[in-house]
N, C-alpha and C positions, 0 to 999 in steps of 0.2 A: 225629779231625783233631790230628794229632802239635802239641805244642809246639816253635815253631822252635826252632833250636839256633843261637845268633846271635854272631855276632863282638860282643864285648864290650869290645876293646880300646882304643877310640877315645874311650871313656870316661874320662873324670877323676876322678883321686882326690883324696878330700877335701883340701882349702886344709892345708895346714901351719901356718896360725897357729891352728888350733884342735886343744886340748890332747885327746886320748882318755884315755879313763878305763883304767884299767889293766888290768882285765879284757878292754878291746876289744883294746888291745896286746897281749895273750897270744894273743887267736884270732886277729889280724892276722898274729900271726908262724907260724900254720899256713897264709898261702897266701890269705887272702884279704884282699883291696884294697877299702877303706872308700871312698864315693863321697861319703855325706853324711849329716850328722843328722838326727833328725827327730824332736818330740815324740809321743808315744805314750803309749797311755789307760794309767791307773791309775798316773801321776805318772813314769810310767818315760821314759829317752831310748832312743830308736832310732837304731840304725846301721844306712845300706842299704851293701850292697857287694856284690862278686860274687868268684865259684870257681870259676877256668878257664870256662866259657861259661855257669853259670850264676846267677842274682842269690837273695842273700841276706838275709838282717834277721838284726839281731841287739838284743838289748832291754837295757838295764841299769838295775836295782834304784835305787831313791830314794838310797838310800845311796851308789851308785856302787861298790860294791863287789864284789859279782855282776855278771855277765850269762850271758843266755840265745839261744842262736842258733837259729832255727826259724821255726816260724810261730808268728802269733796269731791267735785268733779271736775275735770277738764273739760276744754270748748270742744271737746267732741262726744262728749256725753260721757265718757267713759270712768269706772269710778273707781280713783285712785286710793280712797281708804280703805274699799272691800280689797283691791289687786294689793296692798300693806299687811293686810290684814290675813288674809288667805297663806302668805308668804311666809310670815313672822310667826303665827301663830297656829292657824288648821293646820297648815300643811306637814311641822317637825309633831305634831301632836299627834297625825295622821300615821307618820311613818313610826311613832313610835309603838302605836296603837297597832301597827301591822307587825311588828316584833312581837308583840305580846300573841298575837295570835298563832303566830311562827311556832310559837315556847307551848303553845297549850295546845291538849290532848285533842285530835284530830283524825278522823277518818278518811283517808286518802279515795277517791275516787278517781279512776284513769291512771296514764303513767306517773311514774313519779318524774319524770325528766320533762314532760309536757310543758311547753315555755310560757303560758299564760296559766297563773295562780289565781282562783277565787275563792273564798270563804262563804259558808255558809251555816251560819247556826238553826237549825232543825230541830222539830218537835215529829217523836214519829209518829203523832194524830194529825201532822197540819197537813190539809189535804192540797193547798198552795205549794208547802216544800216536795209534795209528790208529783204536785205539776211542771214545778222549776228544774227537777230531777230529770221528768222526760224532755221538757225543752233544750237541755244540754245535753242529750244524749248524742247529736250531729258531732260535737264541736270534741266531746269529752273521749267516745270511741274510735276518731282521727287522729286520735295524741294531740291535740292540738293546745288541749284543757285539760287541767287538771283541778276536781273541786276537794275542798278539805273540810269537810262537813264536823261542826262543833254541835255535839248533842246537847239537848235542854230539856226540861220537862217543865210547860207552861200550860197546855192548853185543854188536860183532862187530869184527875186526881190519880192517876194511872200512867203519866207520861213518865214520872222518873223511873220509877221500875222498870217500864217498857226498853226505853230508854239504856236504861242501866244492864238492862237482860243481852242487847246490842253489846253495848260494849265488851262483857265479859264471854261472848260468844268464842268459840275456839278460833275462828278469823272473823273479825267486827264487817272489816270490808266487806267479805262475801254476803255476811248475813245481812248488811243495809241496804248492800245492791238486790239482794233478791227480796227484801220487805218493800222496798221502794218500786222494785218492778210490779211485784205482787197487788200494787195499791195497799198494801198495809196488809195484805190477805194471809200471808206468811205464817202461820202458826208457831207462835212463840212460848216457848216454857218459863213464863215470868214468876220469881219469884215473889213472895210474902213480904219481904223486908230486902233491902236495897243493902251492899257490904260497903263500909266506910269508906275504900277507896273511890269504889265508884261515886258514891253520896260526893266524896270530895270534887271529882274531874265535874259533875252534874252542876256543883256550886260555884265551880272557879270560871266554867263558861260561863253560866250565868251572871256573877260579877262582871266579866271583863262584856258580855253583848249590853248591860247597863252603861257602863261606861261609854261603850257605844253608840249609846242614846235609841238605841233599839227599843222598840217595845212589845215586837211581835216576831212572826216567823213567816216565809224566812227572811231572817234579814243577811242579806249578802253585799261583800267584801270584794272589792279590788281597785290596783292601783292604774291609774291613767297613764297616758305617754309621758303626763309631765311629773310623775312619781306622786300623783296628789290622790287619797284616798278616797275611796268612792264610794257611797251607800245607798241601794237600792233596797227600802220594804214593804216586803210582799211578793207579789208575783209580778215580774220584769213583762213591761210592756216589748212590742218588736225592735223597736230604738232602742230601749236599754239594755235588752238583750244583747243585739250587736255591739253595743258600746263595749260591753262587759266580757264578750265572747271573741269579738274579734270576727272580721269578715269569714 
């Protein structure tokens, strides 16, 4: 499972009232935005920051004259820096992106009260999307999982118009179900142009998919037991499938 390439631009910088040590200021000039300070082991002061789409940690020696940028491990090999980055940066941003998916335009597959929710970005011509749809049948049809499909048009020139046709059908959920069940052979009356409303939906879904760092379909998202956003891009293997669907 790939690490999420999360958008971190919404995170606040460290309050200007806190004076940064000189070596941290020097590192800051390299393009790192300092978010917060924290107490680190060994009498050091730590600083959490971000560089482009990555969280970074900086540790200042007790005399305040030197700074080390990188990961800190304990005597058991636990990456203390990664734990902090995950808790303070990736997990909150993941929950924010989850809310954005909740508020997006998606097609429900399964029962609306199914306890486990999975979002999937899918293209009508994506063969792996169809395979994933088939993989999910036991969990969806048993009422344990609901798939929420966000349509995108990225694979073929006719993908956007085909996706828009599904979205504008009388019953998009049934049309999508029948289309995937037919392995894409269901005849659709695809228009020559896309209405502005559907064009906007596809554009917003694509924008959200980009923000999540996915560059292929299916792009699948779910929350694990620690309420952390998880991503699987492409056809999930058996281990990944059980992790997202449950046993």
